[in-house]
N, C-alpha and C positions, 0 to 999 in steps of 0.2 A: 417270227411275227409277234408283235406286241399283243398281249392278251387284252381282249375287249373288256373295258371296265363294266362292272355290274350296273344295271340300271337302278336308279333309286326313285322313290316316290317323294314328292314334296312333303308329304306327311304320311308316314307308314303307321302311325298310331291310330287304332280304331277309336271311334267316339266313345265317350265314357260309358254310355249305357250298353255298349256292346263289348266291353273289355272281356277278354277271355278269362276264364277262371284261373286263379293263380295256382301254380303247381305246388304241391306240398313238398316240404323238404324230405319227408320220409318216403322211401320207395314203397310201391304197392305191396300189400301182403302177398306172400307166396301162394300159389294155387294149391288147393287141397289135392290129395291123391284121387278123390272122386272126380274133381274137375279135370285133372290131367287124363284120367282114364276115358272120360267122356270125349274130350277133345281128341285124344289119340284115336279112338274108334271112328269118330266122324271124319277126321282128316285122312285116316287110312282107307275108309270107304271111298272117298273121292279119288285118292291116288290109285287104288286098285281098279276102280270103275274106269278111270281115264286110260289106264294101261290097257284094259280090255277093249275099250273103244278104239284105241289106236291099232290094236291087233285086228279087230274086225274091219276097220277101214282098209288095212293092208290086204285083207282077204276079199275086198270088194263088196262087203255086206253093208257098208255105210258109204253113201255117195255124197257128192257136193262138197261143201266146206265143212271142216270139223276142227274146231279150235279147242285144244286141250288145256286144262287148268293145272297141270302138274308143276308143283313148286309154289303155287300161290294159295294152297289150301288153308293156311292159317288166317287169311284175311276174312273169308266168309264165315268160317267156323268161329273165329273170335267175335266178329260182329253179331252173329246170331246168338252167341252166348250172353250178350248184353241186351238183346231184344226181348220183347214180350209178345204173346199172341195178339194179333191185330195190327202189329207194325208191318208195313208193306215192304216188299223187296222188288227192285227192278234193276235190270242190268243190260249189258251189251250181249254180243254173240258168244263170248267165252263163258257160257252159262251153266254147264252141266253141274259143276261143283255147287253153285248157288241153289240149284233145284234140290240136290241131295241134302244140303245143309238145312233147307226149309222143311225137310221131312217128306218130300215127294218120293213115291215108290220107284226104286231103281229099275224095276221091270218096265214101268210105263215110260221112263226116261230113255232106256235103251231101245225100247220098241219104236219110240219116235225117231231116234237116231237112224234106225234101219228103215224108216218110212213105212211102218206097219200100222194096221188099224188099232192095235192095242196101245198105241202111243198116246201121250197126253194131248196132242193135237190131231189125233186119229191118223197119223202118218203123213199129214199135209204140211207140217211146219219144219220137220227135220231138226238138225242140230241147233239152229239159231233162233227158232221161234216156238217156244213152249210156254204154256201158261197154266196156272192153277189158282183159281179164285179161292178155293177151299184153303190153300196154304198161304194165301195173300202174296203169291208170286205173280207179278204182273209182266213177266216175260223177259226173255232174251230178245234183243232187237238187233237186226242186221245192219241198220244204218248207223254209222259212227256218230255218237252223241245224241241220237234221237230219243233215247230213254231219259235224258236229263230234264227236258221240259215236261215229259210225261210224269216223271217222279215228282217234279215240282207241283204238277196238277193234283197228284195224289195227296200231297201235303195240304194244298188248298182245300181239297174236299174234307180232310180231317178237321181243319180249322172251321170250315163252314158248318160242319155237323156238330162241332163242339165236343168231339171225343179227344182222348189224349194219345192217339196213335201217332207214330212217327214214320215218315217215308224214308227208307234207306236206299239211296240212289247211287248205284255203282257205275263208274266209268273209268276208262284207262287214261294213261298219260297222253296218248294220241288224241283222244276225244277232248282233252282239256283245252285244246286250242280252237275248238269249234265255237262259232258265234252264238249259237243257241244256248250254250252253256252260260255265257255271260248275261244274256237276256234273262235266263232263269235265275241266276244269282241276284240280279237286280230286283226282280219281282218278289223273290223269296224274302229278301231283306225288307223291301217296302211293306210287305204284308205280314212280316214276322211269321213265316210259315215253318212248321215243324218238319224240317228235312235235313238229314245228314248226308252230305255229298261225300262219298267214299271214292277217292281217286286211287285206283290200283296201278301204281307206277312200277311196271315191270321193266323199265329202263329202255325199251326198244320200240314201243308202239308196234308197227308192223315189222320193219327191218331197219329202221333208222334210230340211232342213239338219241336219247332225249337231249343230249348236249348239242347236237346238230340241228334239232328241230324246234327247240324252245329257247327264247331269249331269257326267260326267267325259269330256271330249272327247279326252283323250290316251289312246287305246285301248291303247297299249303298256303302260300301267300297270294294266291289268285283271287281271294275274296277281299283283300285289303281295301281296294277302292270302293267296295260295297259295305264296308264295316262288318264283314263276316269273319269271325275268328276261325283260325285253322291251326293245325299242327301236323308235323311229320311223326310217323310211327314206324317202328320196326315191324314191317308186315310179315316177317318170317318167324316172329315170336307170337304164338297164339295168345299168350297171357298178356303181353303188351297191347295187342290188338283189342282184346276184350276190355282191358282197363280203360283205354282211350275211348272205345265205343260207348262204354257205360257213362263216361263223363259227357260225351257229345249228345247222347240220347237224353240224358237227364237235363241238359241245357235246353234242348228242343221241347221236351215234355213240360218244362216249366214256363213255356210261352215266350222264350227269349229269341226265337227265330232260328235261322239256319246255322249250320256248323260244317266246316270242311275238315276231313281227315285224309291226309296223304299217306297211303300205305306203301312203304318202300319194300317192294317185293321183287320176285324174279321168276320167270318161267323157264323151265328146263328145255322144253321142246320149241320148235319153230312157231311162228305166228299161227300157222295152221298146219295140217298134215301135209300140205303140198309145199311147205317152206323148208328147205334144207338148212336154213340158219347159218349160212356161210359168212355172215357179217360180224360174227363174234368168234373168238378163239375157244376151242374145246377146253383149254386150261381154265378159262374164266368160268365156264359152266361147272366143271369139276370142282373148282374151288368153292363155289357157292353150295354145291351139294355136300361137300365134305365139312364145311364150316358153319353153314347157316340153314341146313334143311329143317323145315318146321316140324316134321314128324320125328326126326332123329333127336331134336332138342327135347321134346316131351318124353320120348322113349328113354333118353339118358336120365332125365329127372325121375322117372318111374323106377328105373333100375337102382338109382342111388337111394331112393326112398324105400327099397325093400321088395318091390314087385319082382317076381321071378321071370327069367327068360321064357320058361315054359308057359306062364300065363300070357305073356305077350304073343308067343307063337300061337297059342290057342285062339286069341283074338284075331290074329291074321288069318288063321284057318277059317274061322267063322265068316269073316269079311269076304274071303275068296269064294266061299260057298254062296253067299248072297249075290255076288257079282256073276258067278257062273250060272246061277238060276235066272238072273236077269237076261243074260245072253241067250240062254236056251228059250226063254219066253219070247224074246224078240224074234228069234229065227222061226219059232213055231207059229207066231201070230200071222194071220193072213194079211195080204196087201189090201189097201183100201178099195172098196167097190168103186168102179168108174163113176158112178152117180155122185160120189162125194165131191167131184169136181165142181158141182153146182151148189153145194151147201156152204153155209157160212160166208157167203159172198156179199149178199145184201140183206138188210134187216127189213122185214115186212112193215109197211107203213099203213096205218088206218086212214082210209079216205072218207071224208064226210059224205053222208048220204048213201054210202055203198052198202 
């Protein structure tokens, strides 16, 4: 069968005022040992936490849907490395890693996964619906693409208030085909809103390869018709992610409007814990783990730079202890009181003359 020709736009060149920053000939400076150690700790926390969550799901301690972030850790850790306090984060239902990278307490996150009152949503939100205003985390959202207009609204609020905060709005390759995404792009560009759209392209949406689901598989180009600059990034390399995120956030903070980053990443597990992932070969997953694992890349750099195996083992030991404590806290936390069914449903409204 003849290969379908790629679709082209009459004019793929953005308007002059929106031209993307030119790439420098020099590659970005290598990360410092301190930067690598920080990224290593944060990615390892997400990996070990998700491994424990998968184990607890198998034991029946976590119910409903549970979408693990294993393999994609470099995306959120790299982006958060470029963010500043006050920047908002909002994402879809694969959200545990985002919460941990925002500094949310692993105990509260795990307790929410198990539906306990000690969780961030008091046990009523579960895996897909947690929030922390304190950490500027505006939720995981269970509806595909629903967070994109909300993240755009956060950016509108920033501009309206005159602060220099940026909305970091995450969504996947599957959500990239949703209509509300393009409505959001249009409004964000019209109003020059400070929002970075981070597309976590893990290649498979739920269980369908992006090549079968998207006419244009280069998702960084999805903003071309709106004059929104975008670029593809190696989402398995935390340093590449942070470098690209720093440029995009700087663009937005300077009042130039939205920016799109397509993170080329990969998830090792199925779409959710109930997905056996039979739509891809084991050899493909093993190859990604062996050649592109985000944590192993940093680990290798640290070892080459003189960090000892013992020091890295000690970090792993500390992380495992944190995760074990979170699991114990979750199991010890009581279930929500039945009265909680009636709270947080409606907001009281003042009635004139009452």
